N, C-alpha and C positions, 0 to 999 in steps of 0.2 A: 473747579480746578483743584491738581494738585499741589500744594507751594511747599519747597522745603524750607525752614526757618532757621536761621541760625545768626540771632543777636546777642549779643555777650551782654547788656547790661537788660537784667531779669524781670524786672519792672516793664518797662517799654516791650521787650520780646512779649510778655505774658500780653501785654495790652494789644499788639499788633494781633497777635492769635487769636483773641478773643474778638475783635474785627472778624479776621479772615471767617474764623467761624460762622458767625452769624450773616455773613455774605454767602456762606454754603460753599465754602473751599475744604478741602480736605488738608491738614498738617502733619507733615512728616518733620521729625526731627532726628540729631543726633549727626554722625559723619556722614558728607557724600561719599559712595563708594561705586566700584563700576557697576554694581546690581540696583543702583539707584534709581528709582523711577518717579518723576515730578517734571510740571508743566513749565514751573518757574522758581524760582529760587530768592528769597531774602538774605542778603548776608549783611555783616556790619560793617567792615572794612575793605577799602580799595584792594586790597591786597587778597583777601578772600576773594574777593570779585576775578581778578585777574589771574588767580588759580585757579576759581572753576573756568574760567572761559577756555582757558589752554586744555584743561580735561573734560569740559563739554562744550565745544566750538559754537554751538547751535540753541543752546541753554538760555532762556530769556533769566534776564539777572537783573536785580535791583537793590541797591546799596541803602541801608538807614545807618545814617551817621548820627554823632552828637549833635545836640540843638546848637544852631548857629556856628557848626564846623563847615563854613563855604569851602576852601582850600581842600577838604576831606570829597566832598560831593565832587568837584572838578575832576579830581586826583580818580575817582570812581568812576568817572564817564571816560577818562581817557585810559582806564585800564581794561574797557569794556563792558562795563553797567549798560543796562538799558536806558535804568533810571535812576535816582538819588534823591533822597531826600532826608530831611530831621524828623524827629520825635514830637517836632510841635507840630505837624501837619494833624488836624482834624479827623477823628474816625473817617468818617464818609468819605474824604477825599483819600485815605490811605488806601481804602476799600476801592475808590475809584480809578486809581492810577494804579492800582494792580490789577485792575480788569483790563485796561487801557493796554497795558504792556501785554497780559496775558494774550487777547485778540490778536493785537502785531504779531505775536510769536507763532498764533496758530493759522494765521495765514501765510507765513512764511514756507515755500517748500523745503522740506527736507534737504540740507547742505549734501553735493557730492565729494565725496572723499579720496576719489582714485578719479586722477586723470593722464591720460595717455597724447603727449600731443608733438610733432616736432621730434621724435626719438627720445624725448626727456618723460620719463613715468614720475609722477607726483602722488605720493600718499599724503592728503594730508590731516589726515587724525594721527599717523605719524611724526608728522612735521618734517618729513625727510624726500629729497626727488632724488632720481638713479638716472646716469646718462653713461651711457658706455660700461656700465659695468660700475660706477663710482658714486658712492652714495655722499650726500650732503646736505648736513641740517640745516632745517630753516626754521628763523625765531616764529613767533607767534605773530608778530605785525605779516611778515612777509604771509604766513599762511593767510591771514586774514586779506590780503591784499589780493592775492591768487585766488582766494574765494570770491570777492567782490566781483574782479575783472572775470572771473569765469563765469560766473551767476551772470553777467551782463556780455555776454559772448554778441558779436556781431554791432554793438554799438559804443560809439566811442564815451570813456568816462573823464571828466573832469577831473583836473587837483583836486580842485575845491570838493569834488563829492568825494574823493577817495580821505580827503582830511576830513570831511564830516561826517563820514560812516566807519573809515579803519582806525584816524588819530584820534577820531570825535572831539576834534577842534573846530571853531569856528570857519566855513567854509574861505574865507576872507583872511585867514593867517598865512603868514610864508608860506610859499611853496615851495621853497627848494628842498624841504626835507621829503617831500613825495619823489623828487629828482634822483633825489641822493638814492633812497630807500630802492628807487625802480631799477637804479644801475646797480646797486648791490644782488638784487632779486635774478637780473638779467642775468648777473658773473655765475649764479648758482643753477640757472635752468637753460640757458641758450649753449646751442653750439658755438655760436660766435654773437656772442654779446655787444661788437660792432654794429653788425647785422640783425638784429632781432628780427625772428620770425615769430615767438610765442607770445611777446609783451610789445606790441608795436606803437609807436609816435605815433598820436594825431594831429599834425600842424596847427597850434593856435588853440587847441580844446585840452588836448593829454592823452589817454592812453586807451588800447583796443588789444583785446586779448585774441590772438592769433585762431585761423581756422584750419590748421594745419593737424589734426588729428587724427590718430592711428590709435591699432591695439597694442 
């Protein structure tokens, strides 16, 4: 894999790069730009992960935190990282976890960035939705909700699944946050939020992406 590495702790960064090079990976350093090409990114903070997730929604991201900084690892996962660990991990485990995240990313189909449904045009890469000539901005979380629901079109998606894969918290967490977010998103996408046709409620389960596509 080609791996972008941006970890501020110089000693830890050098150790990680050495491990990854010995495992056969190519390393890219510097600043991520529109022309940067990599299969996976290792960054040092939850904020870097969140910024990268917004710029590269499909990127595989791992956050390497300070040793013992559990709150930072939790924030990293909530910000969109695929994994998070600290510098105390042995080199063999670092290589194994990087490989596992990379394999999962390679098996994931490329995301669809433009969706037209029920008179609403959604551009996920630009995080905007347009209906009747009026454009409204989508938040990073709303973009992820749309990606997950649209990517599982035809299937009912539970609130727990959304918590796990969009919020990146336990599926047993309080589900009210999901309902609030869906209500806000419906207000941006639906012609009539009171009678939704794009994000449809499935009684006792959660939500389903509508099938009223159009060009």
